[in-house]
DODO-244622 format. One line per 10 residues: number of its first residue (from 1); for each residue x, y, z of C-alpha. Coordinates in nm, 4 decimals. Layout:
// residues N
NUM = X Y Z  ...
***
This chain:
// residues 495
1 = -1.6845 1.0227 0.0820  -1.7999 1.0433 0.4181  -1.7719 0.7931 0.6516  -1.9391 0.8019 0.9748  -2.0832 0.6160 1.2568  -2.5234 0.4603 1.2392  -2.6140 0.4634 1.6563  -2.9938 0.4249 1.5641  -3.1229 0.0628 1.6644  -3.2432 -0.1399 1.3515
11 = -3.6187 -0.0399 1.4270  -3.5890 0.2922 1.3583  -3.3108 0.2505 1.1200  -3.3298 0.5038 0.8001  -3.1500 0.3802 0.4874  -3.0961 0.3467 0.1495  -2.9449 0.0311 0.1630  -2.8547 -0.1782 0.4671  -2.5874 -0.4314 0.4277  -2.6673 -0.7137 0.5450
21 = -2.4163 -1.0821 0.5588  -2.6290 -1.4556 0.5883  -2.3803 -1.6707 0.5686  -2.3360 -2.0235 0.3671  -2.6880 -2.2844 0.3000  -2.9067 -1.9717 0.3977  -2.7993 -1.9244 0.7619  -2.9082 -1.5043 0.8862  -2.6697 -1.3200 1.0457  -2.7207 -1.1559 1.3428
31 = -2.8689 -0.8108 1.1117  -3.0244 -1.0237 0.8351  -3.2344 -1.2373 1.1600  -3.3490 -0.9158 1.3233  -3.4295 -0.7561 1.0225  -3.6424 -1.0827 0.8947  -3.8407 -1.0787 1.2328  -3.9343 -0.6743 1.1416  -4.0067 -0.7130 0.8228  -4.2685 -1.0544 0.9098
41 = -4.0021 -1.2978 0.7408  -3.9593 -1.0865 0.3959  -3.5822 -1.1883 0.4005  -3.6146 -1.5161 0.4689  -3.8702 -1.5931 0.2025  -3.6843 -1.4269 -0.0666  -3.3806 -1.6125 0.0399  -3.6067 -1.9453 0.0140  -3.6544 -1.8545 -0.3798  -3.2692 -1.9965 -0.4025
51 = -3.1107 -1.6748 -0.5364  -2.8616 -1.6921 -0.2714  -2.6948 -1.9460 -0.0650  -2.4477 -1.7566 0.1413  -2.1562 -1.8683 -0.0822  -1.8721 -1.6514 -0.0118  -1.8663 -1.3576 -0.2465  -2.2402 -1.3938 -0.3571  -2.4775 -1.1007 -0.3205  -2.8182 -1.0244 -0.3468
61 = -2.9658 -0.6794 -0.3768  -3.3582 -0.6662 -0.2474  -3.4952 -0.3263 -0.4056  -3.8193 -0.2613 -0.2142  -3.9083 -0.3634 0.1562  -4.2697 -0.2834 0.1910  -4.3814 -0.0631 0.4778  -4.0145 -0.0557 0.6229  -3.8264 0.3110 0.6163  -3.5123 0.0835 0.4821
71 = -3.5348 0.1622 0.0924  -3.3446 -0.1668 -0.0095  -3.1573 -0.4814 0.1588  -2.7946 -0.6202 -0.0095  -2.7564 -0.9278 0.1324  -2.3908 -1.0543 0.1555  -2.2522 -1.4053 0.1300  -1.9894 -1.4913 0.4110  -1.9404 -1.8673 0.3759  -1.9137 -2.1176 0.6197
81 = -2.0665 -1.9506 0.9640  -1.7392 -2.0747 1.2008  -1.4757 -2.0556 0.9028  -1.5303 -1.6676 0.7924  -1.1411 -1.5754 0.7770  -0.9829 -1.2907 0.7527  -0.9404 -1.2562 0.3681  -1.2755 -1.4628 0.3194  -1.3909 -1.1448 0.5101  -1.2588 -0.8952 0.2800
91 = -1.3617 -1.1090 -0.0023  -1.7063 -1.0277 0.0939  -1.6880 -0.6986 0.1325  -1.4850 -0.6513 -0.1909  -1.8267 -0.8538 -0.3911  -2.0690 -0.6098 -0.2111  -1.9004 -0.2778 -0.2633  -1.9035 -0.3954 -0.6452  -2.2714 -0.4377 -0.6289  -2.3204 -0.0904 -0.4472
101 = -2.0765 0.0627 -0.7102  -2.2761 -0.1007 -1.0165  -2.6083 -0.0393 -0.8629  -2.4810 0.3819 -0.8166  -2.6344 0.3791 -0.4801  -2.5751 0.7223 -0.2997  -2.5641 0.5890 0.0475  -2.5241 0.2689 0.2271  -2.5178 0.1627 0.5498  -2.2963 -0.1578 0.6455
111 = -2.3495 -0.4303 0.9041  -2.1017 -0.6576 0.7692  -1.9246 -0.6671 1.1281  -2.1888 -0.8196 1.2583  -2.0177 -1.1399 1.1281  -1.7718 -1.3907 1.3384  -1.4133 -1.3647 1.1181  -1.1439 -1.5893 1.2760  -0.9138 -1.3821 1.4676  -1.0224 -1.0457 1.3912
121 = -1.2360 -0.8040 1.6706  -1.4877 -0.5418 1.6021  -1.2506 -0.2669 1.5557  -1.0053 -0.4684 1.2743  -1.3579 -0.5436 1.0946  -1.4741 -0.2320 1.0803  -1.1436 -0.0703 0.9385  -1.1357 -0.3637 0.6587  -1.5117 -0.2237 0.5622  -1.3647 0.1359 0.5204
131 = -1.0433 -0.0004 0.3826  -1.1967 -0.2340 0.0851  -1.4972 0.0062 0.0843  -1.2506 0.2895 -0.0041  -1.0462 0.1152 -0.2597  -1.3248 -0.0025 -0.4034  -1.4810 0.3586 -0.5185  -1.1086 0.4663 -0.6059  -1.1325 0.6473 -0.9698  -0.8386 0.7809 -1.1225
141 = -0.9472 1.1287 -1.2576  -0.7055 1.3695 -1.2872  -0.6583 1.4045 -1.6343  -0.9792 1.3096 -1.7829  -1.2799 1.5177 -1.8362  -1.5559 1.3387 -1.7933  -1.6404 0.9602 -1.6942  -1.9286 0.8027 -1.7563  -1.8742 0.5263 -1.5004  -1.8526 0.8029 -1.2374
151 = -1.9367 0.6125 -0.8811  -2.2371 0.7641 -0.7169  -2.1543 0.6612 -0.3552  -2.0947 0.9578 -0.1232  -2.1845 0.8550 0.2067  -2.1030 0.5105 0.4133  -2.2753 0.4469 0.7463  -2.1506 0.1714 0.9928  -2.4127 0.0575 1.2080  -2.3092 0.0440 1.5695
161 = -2.4760 -0.0495 1.8822  -2.4314 0.1349 2.2170  -2.1967 -0.1407 2.3393  -1.9648 -0.1320 2.0198  -1.9220 0.2186 1.9439  -1.5748 0.2577 2.1053  -1.4474 -0.0261 1.9228  -1.6320 0.0935 1.5297  -1.4596 0.4562 1.6686  -1.0932 0.2844 1.6789
171 = -1.1813 0.0770 1.3688  -1.3174 0.3975 1.1915  -1.0358 0.6039 1.2944  -0.7611 0.3709 1.1727  -0.9766 0.2343 0.8342  -0.9973 0.6238 0.7297  -0.6393 0.6977 0.7995  -0.5487 0.3993 0.6073  -0.7706 0.4002 0.3186  -0.6720 0.7981 0.2457
181 = -0.3266 0.6891 0.2372  -0.3642 0.4567 -0.0306  -0.5846 0.6769 -0.1900  -0.3356 0.9167 -0.1798  -0.0748 0.6664 -0.2753  -0.2516 0.5367 -0.5765  -0.3385 0.8907 -0.6750  0.0561 0.9936 -0.7108  0.1460 0.6529 -0.8704  -0.1474 0.6620 -1.1764
191 = -0.0270 0.9746 -1.2613  0.1846 1.0168 -1.5498  0.5146 1.0745 -1.5864  0.5147 1.3891 -1.7127  0.3108 1.5709 -1.3894  0.4539 1.3471 -1.1434  0.8109 1.4651 -1.1719  1.0903 1.4329 -0.9376  1.0229 1.7855 -0.8074  0.6307 1.7170 -0.8426
201 = 0.6564 1.4043 -0.6009  0.9251 1.6805 -0.3341  0.5952 1.9560 -0.3825  0.3764 1.7021 -0.2495  0.5911 1.6153 0.0706  0.5535 1.9765 0.0840  0.2696 2.0118 0.1244  0.2183 1.6971 0.3273  0.4537 1.8862 0.5802  0.2263 2.1933 0.5690
211 = -0.1164 1.9903 0.6958  0.0039 1.8033 1.0458  0.2057 1.9985 1.2688  0.4696 1.7012 1.3778  0.5749 1.6720 1.0486  0.8761 1.8419 0.8443  1.0042 1.8596 0.5082  1.3344 1.8568 0.3537  1.4483 1.8510 -0.0350  1.8148 1.7317 -0.1266
221 = 1.9182 1.9146 -0.4378  2.1578 1.7550 -0.6725  2.4438 2.0056 -0.5493  2.3998 1.8343 -0.1937  2.3624 1.4949 -0.3393  2.7099 1.5708 -0.5170  2.8725 1.6914 -0.1546  2.7687 1.4261 -0.0223  2.9187 1.2288 -0.2606  2.6005 1.0244 -0.3906
231 = 2.7729 0.9038 -0.6697  2.5644 0.6361 -0.7587  2.2527 0.7906 -0.7372  2.3691 1.1014 -0.9832  2.4886 0.8304 -1.1867  2.1059 0.7577 -1.2496  1.9635 1.1165 -1.3173  2.2339 1.2275 -1.5276  2.0219 1.0913 -1.8655  1.7215 1.3083 -1.7655
241 = 1.6599 1.6423 -1.7522  1.4311 1.6188 -1.4520  1.6794 1.7134 -1.1542  1.6965 1.4317 -0.8952  1.5230 1.5265 -0.5647  1.6147 1.3436 -0.2314  1.2815 1.4116 -0.0104  1.3614 1.3611 0.3667  1.0091 1.3785 0.5960  1.0270 1.3448 0.9401
251 = 0.7715 1.2886 1.1994  0.8388 1.3435 1.5488  0.5668 1.1887 1.7634  0.7503 0.9787 2.0275  1.0350 1.1075 2.3155  1.2977 1.2291 2.1532  1.5006 0.9788 2.3043  1.3473 0.7551 2.1092  1.5313 0.6613 1.7544  1.3580 0.6715 1.4344
261 = 1.2075 0.3954 1.2628  1.3202 0.5015 0.8815  1.0861 0.4393 0.5518  1.3099 0.4124 0.1897  1.1184 0.4430 -0.1168  1.2231 0.4165 -0.4269  1.0749 0.7349 -0.6458  1.1658 0.6311 -0.9810  0.8885 0.8851 -1.1621  0.9464 0.6834 -1.4673
271 = 1.1858 0.4235 -1.5767  1.3040 0.3652 -1.9420  1.6254 0.1624 -1.8597  1.8623 0.4030 -1.9121  2.1447 0.3044 -2.2478  2.0047 -0.0492 -2.1364  1.6322 0.0245 -2.2958  1.3737 -0.1511 -2.1926  1.1277 -0.3230 -2.4808  0.8657 -0.0336 -2.5706
281 = 0.5805 -0.2861 -2.4931  0.4523 -0.1826 -2.1571  0.6738 0.0599 -2.0951  0.4207 0.3417 -2.0398  0.3636 0.1090 -1.6601  0.6910 0.2260 -1.5978  0.5406 0.5395 -1.4053  0.4722 0.3250 -1.1701  0.8314 0.2549 -1.0751  0.7874 0.5451 -0.7824
291 = 0.5149 0.3437 -0.5888  0.7800 0.2882 -0.3048  0.8330 0.6979 -0.2875  0.4707 0.7242 -0.2914  0.3743 0.4385 -0.0311  0.6368 0.6804 0.2217  0.4285 0.9631 0.1678  0.0819 0.7526 0.2406  0.2284 0.5849 0.5254  0.3642 0.9044 0.6978
301 = 0.0130 1.1124 0.6176  -0.1541 0.7847 0.8104  0.1152 0.8174 1.0878  0.0502 1.1773 1.1347  -0.2756 1.1409 1.1144  -0.3550 0.9183 1.3817  -0.1031 1.1125 1.6267  0.0952 0.7834 1.6751  0.3153 0.7832 1.9608  0.6567 0.6843 1.7230
311 = 0.9485 0.8669 1.5587  0.9455 0.8202 1.1942  1.1472 0.9138 0.8824  1.0595 0.9125 0.5370  1.3654 0.8876 0.2796  1.2434 0.9196 -0.1206  1.5038 0.9200 -0.3594  1.3359 1.0278 -0.6828  1.5039 1.0343 -1.0286  1.4097 0.9468 -1.4052
321 = 1.5903 0.6931 -1.5770  1.6435 0.7704 -1.9626  1.8407 0.7287 -2.2179  2.0775 1.0541 -2.3241  2.4412 1.0750 -2.4523  2.5047 1.1750 -2.0694  2.3477 0.9266 -1.9137  2.5557 0.6567 -1.7696  2.6738 0.3354 -1.9422  2.7296 -0.0338 -1.8950
331 = 3.1192 -0.0849 -1.7513  3.0920 0.2408 -1.6194  3.2023 0.2554 -1.2201  3.0354 0.4507 -1.0184  3.1428 0.5632 -0.6671  2.9032 0.5392 -0.3782  2.8396 0.7392 -0.0946  2.9639 0.4938 0.1436  3.2673 0.4741 -0.0756  3.2371 0.1283 -0.2365
341 = 3.2371 0.0826 -0.6298  2.9910 -0.0422 -0.8436  3.0383 -0.1595 -1.1809  2.7267 -0.1049 -1.4038  2.6762 -0.3928 -1.6217  2.3076 -0.3163 -1.6782  2.1508 0.0525 -1.6517  1.8047 -0.0841 -1.5943  1.9028 -0.2101 -1.2512  1.8966 0.1608 -1.1293
351 = 1.6444 0.1201 -0.8628  1.9304 -0.0396 -0.6625  2.1638 0.2325 -0.7170  1.9796 0.5092 -0.5938  1.8628 0.2605 -0.3065  2.1879 0.2349 -0.1981  2.3057 0.5524 -0.1472  1.9896 0.6758 0.0256  2.0391 0.3866 0.2656  2.3606 0.5045 0.3520
361 = 2.2519 0.8114 0.4274  1.9954 0.6874 0.6667  2.2589 0.5965 0.9090  2.2550 1.0023 1.0050  1.9582 0.9402 1.1856  2.0952 0.6662 1.4105  1.8147 0.3979 1.3214  1.6053 0.1899 1.5567  1.4769 -0.0345 1.1875  1.5194 0.0685 0.8204
371 = 1.2474 -0.0280 0.5983  1.2805 -0.0196 0.2496  1.0029 -0.0954 -0.0336  1.0916 -0.0439 -0.4092  0.9607 -0.1663 -0.7287  1.2795 -0.3465 -0.7822  1.3058 -0.6382 -0.9886  1.0465 -0.8226 -1.2343  1.2397 -1.1363 -1.0826  0.9757 -1.1208 -0.7635
381 = 0.7060 -1.1590 -0.9655  0.8273 -1.4928 -1.1720  0.8999 -1.6300 -0.8337  0.5936 -1.4620 -0.5755  0.3542 -1.3493 -0.8800  0.1361 -1.0981 -0.8095  -0.0047 -1.1920 -0.4929  0.2565 -1.1815 -0.2016  0.5327 -0.8657 -0.1608  0.8956 -1.0123 -0.1537
391 = 1.0585 -1.0146 0.2473  1.4312 -1.0570 0.2445  1.6145 -0.8387 0.4933  1.9093 -0.8841 0.8071  1.7104 -0.9212 1.1164  1.5011 -1.2303 1.2027  1.2941 -1.0412 1.4593  1.1973 -0.7534 1.2026  1.1257 -0.9449 0.9502  0.9277 -1.1536 1.1966
401 = 0.7273 -0.8327 1.2726  0.6569 -0.7385 0.9199  0.5370 -1.0848 0.8385  0.3057 -1.0658 1.1878  0.1849 -0.7293 1.0703  0.1125 -0.8479 0.7383  -0.1270 -1.1345 0.8203  -0.3490 -0.8778 1.0379  -0.3385 -0.6416 0.7566  -0.4214 -0.9034 0.4741
411 = -0.1413 -0.7376 0.2858  0.0857 -1.0427 0.2293  0.4822 -1.1263 0.1987  0.6846 -1.3892 0.1759  1.0445 -1.4089 0.3041  1.3305 -1.5390 0.0996  1.6625 -1.5961 0.1765  2.0144 -1.3681 0.1933  2.2533 -1.6210 0.2049  2.6098 -1.5805 0.1625
421 = 2.6351 -1.7537 -0.1355  2.4469 -1.5027 -0.3534  2.7033 -1.2297 -0.2476  2.9477 -1.4062 -0.4678  2.6912 -1.3435 -0.8093  2.8247 -0.9744 -0.7551  3.1707 -1.0313 -0.8047  3.3431 -0.7541 -1.0408  3.6896 -0.7764 -1.1692  3.6701 -0.4021 -1.1681
431 = 3.4747 -0.2705 -0.8689  3.4199 -0.3504 -0.5168  3.1142 -0.5418 -0.6721  2.8278 -0.5046 -1.0023  2.5089 -0.3800 -0.9724  2.3649 -0.7291 -1.1011  2.4214 -1.0549 -1.0236  2.3001 -1.2823 -1.3403  1.9891 -1.4153 -1.4351  1.9661 -1.6952 -1.1343
441 = 1.7719 -1.5572 -0.8351  1.7576 -1.2067 -0.9160  1.5516 -1.0531 -0.6663  1.7794 -1.2245 -0.3656  2.1109 -1.0556 -0.5535  1.9209 -0.6942 -0.5302  1.8676 -0.7182 -0.2015  2.2477 -0.9171 -0.1774  2.3488 -0.5731 -0.3198  2.1150 -0.3515 -0.0865
451 = 2.2869 -0.5310 0.2282  2.6027 -0.4267 0.1540  2.4981 -0.0703 0.2215  2.3042 -0.2201 0.5771  2.5444 -0.4014 0.7539  2.5170 -0.0916 1.0533  2.2012 -0.1536 1.1474  1.8850 -0.3477 1.1634  1.7132 -0.3231 0.7755  1.4815 -0.5125 0.5967
461 = 1.3820 -0.5225 0.2167  1.0445 -0.5374 0.0746  1.0125 -0.6192 -0.3128  0.7178 -0.4514 -0.3936  0.7538 -0.5491 -0.7810  0.3840 -0.7675 -0.8567  0.2203 -0.6141 -0.5644  0.2020 -0.2316 -0.6239  0.0165 -0.2109 -0.9336  -0.2419 -0.4510 -1.2103
471 = -0.1519 -0.4456 -1.5171  -0.3256 -0.5174 -1.8108  -0.7177 -0.3737 -1.9146  -0.7368 -0.3246 -1.5246  -0.4023 -0.1614 -1.5138  -0.3518 0.0978 -1.1560  -0.1767 0.1541 -0.8118  -0.2915 -0.0708 -0.5522  -0.2079 0.1094 -0.2595  -0.0025 -0.1672 -0.1517
481 = 0.2349 -0.2332 0.0905  0.0361 0.1430 0.2874  -0.1738 -0.1627 0.4887  0.1300 -0.3747 0.5808  0.3811 -0.0876 0.6971  0.0810 0.1116 0.8288  -0.0197 -0.2280 1.1049  0.3275 -0.2432 1.1682  0.3818 0.1048 1.3078  0.0255 0.0727 1.4587
491 = 0.1801 -0.2683 1.6357  0.4764 -0.0405 1.7393  0.2864 0.2043 1.8658  0.0459 -0.0549 2.0691  0.3820 -0.2381 2.1967
***
């Protein structure tokens, strides 16, 4: 997809389709008002027919404007003037790109950033246009020979006046980086487990490092993990014929003396549950258990693409979790890299086992903060649904920074408590702790488990089980929480 800035004034603009916003009760946005005057009131005449009221998410495509170099106009309802929130703006953008896709248009020019949005500047509105449009035209095609519904759109232009061009350029740069990071994340997550193995993820990380001068990649093999004492991590991979990998991506964009921000992403390329086998229905979706790892790759790509003045390290523990004669069993006792012993009560609680050793390994980088993201618990979907990601952590300031970033990015989180009382559920008669805490508060006790390995630094945990992918007929990866984490890093870079 080609995204660019259109600098021609509206009266000289040539376009296959101009996207313009109108408010509720048929009130014109700025571009629609100007275009109506240029076309002798034809926009107003069409609107008065009542085909569109301007309610948020409504669309109306006008296929002909007489004596006008603009071939079509797509009118998009934004809602009540003065009350367009960030989320309503994104909802309108989603409706717009859906109509564009269904109309098989090949090129569009958007002016929707001229709409007033609460607490949003021009750069943010431009960025959201790129993010939402790119998400709306994403198609998985890696293992498909043909697609009857192939997207025809190949060009999006953002209309800019001379006074707004700098802000729009900023939004375009950020939007492209985030949109392409989400695209990478979704592509990796949507790949089947027989293609996207731990070795494949490692290869993708290596290729990413080759593209950017400030990015370095290191892959630790199982022999390295054994030498480091990562007994919890290696126990998970024992049931698989695919060797486990610990992937490290190191981005050096800040001063050498600045401590790095460490991102840790769960990279289970397929999770059958191990000996504690999952039900067969829906098990195909367990290829998405590596969405945390895919997110780390996407975010590091965005950081390198924008040349952010930060030091960021990405760690991706990657493995499969399958049943086998050599697989770990319920009742087994594992010794983690931290020296803590773990009683395995359920082999399907494997994500925390590969994460705990990786979180211990993160200490070697003397991090300023550590943020992990993982499709960790089905309990998170039960408690929060698929709207926010679960947020837990041992540092209030870090959690608040993530919450603020989520509001700007429209990539919601909801903080859950990490109280000492929940730690009681992890007690074991035979080890320092158990890998599950029983049926109650599963998301919280999973985070409690991880917290035992993060006591030496500021840490936050994102449970993305309900937000990283969609299920059902429209199943597929969402690219979340790439926008949230990239916004957090943008905020840090601008602080």
